[in-house]
N, C-alpha and C positions, 0 to 999 in steps of 0.2 A: 425660210430663215437662212441667212448667210452663215457660212462655216465659222465666221469670227464671232457670232453672237454667243456661242457656247464654247467653252475650252475644257480641257482636262477631263475630269470624271463626268461632268455634265454631257459633254460631246460624246463620250464613250457610251454612256447610258442611252443617249439618243440613237446612236448607231446600233446598239444592241437591240433596240425596240423595233427596228425597221423590218419590213417583210422581205425586202432584197436590198442589195447593195450595187452601186455603180463601181466600176474597176477603181475610181479614185477613193471612194468610201472604204473599200476593201483594204486599199493600201494604207489609208489613214488609220484604220482600226489596228493594224499591225504596228505601224510606227508609233501611234499615240500610246498604245499599251506598253510598248518597250520604254517609253519615256516617263511613265507614271512613277511618282514617288510614293513612299509609304503613306502620307496622309491622303494622296489622291486615291490609293487603293481603298482606304477606309470610306472616302467620300463615294466612290464608284460603288462599293458594297451597300452603302446607305441608299443610294439612288436605285439600285436593282431591287432592294428590299422594298422600298417606298413604293416603287412603280409595279412591283410584283412581276417582274420580267425575268425571273430565274431560268425558266425553260428556254425563252428566246436567247439569253445570254449564253447559256450552256450549248444551245444548238450552234450558234455562230463560233463560239470558242472550239467546238469539236470540229466543225466544217473547215475552218481556216487554220486549225492547229495552233491556236493562240496560246500564249503562256500566261496563265492566271495563278496566282499564289494558291497553294494547296488548301489553306484554311478557307479562302473563298469559295474554291470549287466545292469543298466538302459542304459548306453551309448552303451553297446554291443547289447542290445535288439533293440535299435533304428537303428543301423547300420544293424543288421541282418534282420530286417524288410525291409529296403530299398533294401538289397541284394535279398531277397525273391521276392519283388515287381518287380525288374528289371527282375529277372529270369522268373517270370510269363508273363511279357511283351514280353520278348524274345521268349518264347515258343508260345505264342499267335501270334506273328509275323511271326515265322518260319513255323508253322503248315500248313497254306495254300500253302506255297512255296513247302514244302516237300511232301504235298498231290498232288500237281501238278506233281512232280517227279513220284510219284506212279501212278497217272492216265496216265502219258506218258510212263509207263513201264521203267522208268530209275532206275536202281539199284543205291543205295547210302548207305554210312555208316558214322555214326558220329564219329569223331576222338577225341582224347585228352580229355580235362576236361569234356565236356558234356557227353562223352561216359562213363567215369569213375564215374561220380557223384553219381548216384543212385547205380550202382553195387558195387563199392568199398566203398564209403563214406556213402551210404544209404540216401542221401539228394541231390535232384537236385540243391540246392542253397548252397552248402557247403562252397563256396566262390564265390566272384563276378567274373563273367566271361563276357567278352565283345563280344565274338564272337561264332559262331558255325562253327566248321571246318567239312567239308564233304569230303568224298572220292568218286570219280565217275570214270567211264570209259571214256577215252578221246573221244571215237566215239560219246558220247552223248552231247559233249560240244555245239553244235549248238542248240539243243533242250534246254539245260539249259540256254543258254544265251537268248533265246526267252521267257522262263519262268521268268527269272529275269526282263526282260523288261516288260512283261505283269504284273508283281507284282510291278512295278515302283521301283525296286531296282536300285541303281546307284553305280558306281565306282569312287572313288576320282580321279583316273587317267583320267577320262573323262573330269575333270575340265581343264586339260591341252590340251584338244582337241585330246587326244590320245585314241586309242581303247584298252580296257583291254585285248582284244583278241590278241594283239601283243605279250603278254607274252607266248603264246602257242609255240612260235619259240624257246624259250630259257629257259623256266622255267617248273616246274611241278605244278604250281598253278597260278590262277588269282590274281590280287590285290583284296583286300576286296570289297565285295558289301554291300551296306547299305540299310536299309529300310529308308524312308523319315523321319520318326520320330526318327531314330537312335536307336531304341530299339533293333535292331537285325542286326548283321553284319555276312555275310557269308564268310567263307574262303573255296574256292573251289579248291580241289586238285585232280590231276589225277595221281599222283605219291607221293612217300614218300621220 
């Protein structure tokens, strides 16, 4: 996308959401923020809220010592702390389940957002994520199902008295499995 495709608040939100910046983008962030007007700040806040990029926006603001109105910074800090708290709870809930996989010698890999968070963005809570997607071998599904039951994970499909295991016949993943407190949702995939 060319730099002219977005301007003002839209361009700022896009730049805030990037994992890294070129030197030109870094300069653009600084110059564009200095040029924002009151309505642009409101639009930027709306886009940061809509795209849930509070942590990323704050990380870049701090790294580059950018000037953001205090009202926005305060609101973003509040949302960022909620995001970090949810990520801490998600990791705490997932850890014993994944440790059980390790203890049972079940190979697994984290997919998508959680896999990229630290490696690409340098922050496990760079944006809110509701689930942890894992990739497993299909021959371990019986063991995984027992581990999920042992840790009291449940599938919403079970509410309709259907077995989440039925999806193995036609899909490459189970429906989501939830912890009882809803702090962690597992997406279990055996294909991509």
